[in-house]
C-alpha positions in Angstrom: 0.0 0.0 0.0 1.3 3.4 -0.9 0.8 4.9 2.5 3.4 2.5 3.9 5.9 3.3 1.1 9.2 4.8 2.4 11.1 5.1 -0.8 13.2 8.3 -0.8 13.1 8.5 3.0 16.2 8.5 5.1 16.1 6.8 8.5 18.6 6.8 11.4 18.4 3.8 13.7 20.6 4.2 16.9 21.5 0.7 18.2 20.6 -0.6 14.8 23.4 -3.1 14.6 21.6 -5.8 16.5 18.6 -6.9 18.5 15.4 -4.8 18.3 17.2 -2.0 16.5 18.2 -4.3 13.6 14.7 -5.8 13.5 13.3 -2.2 13.1 15.9 -1.3 10.5 15.0 -4.4 8.5 11.4 -3.3 8.4 12.3 0.2 7.2 14.7 -1.2 4.6 12.0 -3.5 3.2 9.7 -0.5 2.9 12.3 1.3 0.8 14.1 3.7 3.2 17.8 4.4 3.2 19.2 3.4 6.5 21.9 5.0 8.7 23.0 2.5 11.3 24.3 4.6 14.3 26.2 2.6 16.9 29.5 2.2 18.6 30.5 -1.3 17.5 31.7 -1.0 13.9 32.5 -4.7 13.5 29.0 -5.7 14.6 27.6 -3.0 12.3 29.2 -4.7 9.2 26.9 -7.7 9.6 23.9 -5.4 10.0 24.8 -3.4 6.9 25.2 -6.6 4.9 21.8 -7.8 6.1 20.1 -4.6 5.0 21.9 -4.5 1.7 20.6 -8.0 0.9 17.1 -6.5 1.4 18.0 -4.0 -1.4 18.5 -1.0 0.9 21.3 1.6 0.8 22.8 1.3 4.3 25.7 3.2 5.9 27.3 3.0 9.3 27.8 6.1 11.4 29.8 5.9 14.7 28.1 7.4 17.7 28.4 7.4 21.5 24.8 8.0 22.5 25.9 8.7 26.1 27.6 11.9 24.9 25.4 14.7 23.6 28.0 16.1 21.3 28.4 12.7 19.6 24.7 12.5 19.0 24.6 15.9 17.3 27.7 15.1 15.2 26.2 11.9 14.0 22.9 13.5 13.0 24.8 16.2 11.1 26.9 13.6 9.3 23.8 11.7 8.2 22.2 14.9 6.9 25.4 15.7 5.0 25.6 12.2 3.5 22.0 11.8 2.4 20.9 15.4 2.1 17.9 14.9 4.4 16.5 13.1 7.4 13.0 11.9 7.7 12.9 9.1 10.4 14.7 8.7 13.7 14.6 5.6 15.7 16.1 6.0 19.2 16.9 2.4 20.1 20.3 2.5 21.8 20.0 1.6 25.5 21.7 -0.2 28.4 20.7 -1.8 31.7 22.8 -2.3 34.8 21.0 -4.7 37.1 21.7 -4.3 40.7 19.9 -3.6 44.0 19.2 0.1 44.2 21.2 0.6 47.3 24.4 -0.6 45.5 24.5 1.7 42.5 27.4 4.1 42.2 26.7 7.6 40.9 28.6 6.8 37.8 26.4 3.8 37.0 23.3 5.8 37.6 24.4 8.6 35.3 25.6 6.2 32.6 22.2 4.6 32.2 20.4 7.9 32.3 22.8 9.5 29.8 22.4 6.7 27.3 18.7 5.9 27.6 17.2 9.3 28.2 19.7 12.1 27.5 20.9 10.5 24.3 17.3 10.1 23.1 16.7 13.8 23.7 20.0 14.9 22.1 19.4 12.9 18.9 15.8 14.1 18.7 16.8 17.7 19.2 19.5 17.5 16.5 17.0 15.8 14.1 14.4 18.5 14.6 15.8 21.2 12.2 16.5 18.5 9.5 12.9 17.2 9.7 11.7 20.8 9.5 13.6 21.2 6.3 12.0 18.0 4.9 8.5 19.2 5.7 8.0 16.8 8.6 9.3 13.7 10.1 8.9 10.7 12.4 10.6 9.9 15.7 10.2 6.5 17.2 11.6 6.1 20.7 12.1 2.8 22.6 10.8 2.6 26.1 10.2 -0.7 28.0 7.6 -2.4 30.1 9.8 -1.0 32.9 8.4 2.4 31.8 5.3 1.4 33.6 6.4 -1.4 36.0 8.9 -1.5 38.7 11.7 -4.0 39.3 14.1 -4.6 42.2 17.1 -4.6 39.9 16.2 -1.8 37.5 16.0 1.6 39.3 18.0 3.7 36.8 16.7 1.7 33.8 13.1 2.0 34.8 13.6 5.7 35.7 15.1 6.4 32.3 12.5 4.5 30.4 9.6 6.0 32.3 11.1 9.4 31.4 11.4 8.5 27.7 7.6 8.1 27.7 7.1 11.6 29.1 9.7 13.0 26.8 7.9 11.4 23.9 4.6 13.1 24.9 6.3 16.5 25.3 8.1 16.4 21.9 4.8 15.2 20.3 3.0 18.2 21.6 5.8 20.7 20.8 6.5 19.5 17.3 3.0 18.6 16.0 2.8 22.0 14.2 5.9 21.0 12.3 4.3 17.8 11.0 6.6 15.7 13.2 5.0 12.7 14.9 6.7 11.3 18.0 5.8 7.9 19.4 7.3 5.4 21.8 7.3 1.6 21.6 7.3 -0.4 24.9 8.9 -3.8 24.3 8.1 -6.7 26.6 10.5 -9.6 27.0 12.2 -9.9 23.7 14.9 -12.5 22.9 18.1 -10.3 22.5 21.6 -10.2 23.8 20.5 -7.9 26.6 17.8 -10.3 27.8 20.3 -13.2 27.6 22.2 -11.4 30.4 18.9 -10.8 32.2 18.2 -14.5 32.3 21.6 -15.2 33.8 21.0 -12.5 36.5 17.3 -13.1 37.3 16.6 -16.6 38.5 13.4 -18.1 37.1 12.9 -15.3 34.5 12.6 -17.6 31.5 9.9 -19.7 33.2 8.1 -16.5 34.3 8.0 -15.1 30.8 6.6 -18.4 29.3 4.0 -18.8 32.0 2.8 -15.2 32.4 2.9 -14.2 28.7 -0.4 -15.2 27.0 1.5 -15.8 23.8 3.6 -18.3 25.8 7.0 -17.3 24.4 9.6 -14.6 24.2 9.2 -12.0 21.4 11.5 -11.7 18.4 13.3 -8.6 17.1 11.8 -9.0 13.7 8.3 -8.7 15.2 9.0 -4.9 15.5 9.3 -4.4 11.8 5.6 -3.9 11.0 4.9 -1.4 13.7 8.0 0.5 12.9 7.0 0.9 9.2 3.5 2.0 10.4 4.9 4.7 12.7 7.5 5.8 10.1 5.1 6.2 7.3 2.1 8.3 6.2 -0.2 5.6 7.6 0.4 7.1 11.0 0.0 10.8 10.1 -2.5 11.4 12.9 -0.8 9.2 15.5 1.5 11.1 17.9 2.4 10.9 21.6 1.3 7.3 21.7 3.0 4.6 23.8 2.4 1.2 22.1 3.2 -2.1 23.8 4.7 -5.1 22.1 4.7 -7.8 24.7 2.6 -10.8 23.7 0.0 -9.7 26.2 2.4 -9.8 29.3 1.2 -6.4 30.6 -2.5 -7.2 30.5 -2.4 -10.7 31.9 -3.7 -11.1 35.4 
């Protein structure tokens, strides 16, 4: 359908070299967008670029340290110089440090907040003038079920992801007049490198996911492709400030 067509659009995906970010990038590539993979690990990005090129997309790697605001702004500027425009921004880079709240250091707290929250804001702020020039744009942020739930080992992570939801709403209201829609996806338990570590640290997690999730399984990164294309395309032109859950029913199960 034409309203889902992204040909001629340029998309930045932070953290797009693996996991959910790559699943989202693949969806955008299949819809016709040019993809800028923004991440730290250049070697890992090579595999992601090859995957996207096999789908017929033009894909380029841009190094970025999302925990540093200046790096976020430099990356967005580099993408705009390379492609001449910027239409879509996916803020997917994120980290979690799992510890009891009384044991975090100040540095650990700040690292999680800087990457998950401040990096999302810095990339979005840098993208704004480029999207203005293009006549509009789409920003897709990544929150978490921890945006709405609490957890004993996730104080900075949950705080940052809860704030991403509120940031999304604020940007959606501020930039609606510029035809920029800003939405946030809240993933549930998805089978990625990050959740492999979670299973090692949280005893019984795998069993809990299987028994509580109505779908009876972990989610897959590729299952984010469809929603990503919807939120990045004209099909969602009147959708902004929304927080959309992808969790197999986990958050609504009793």
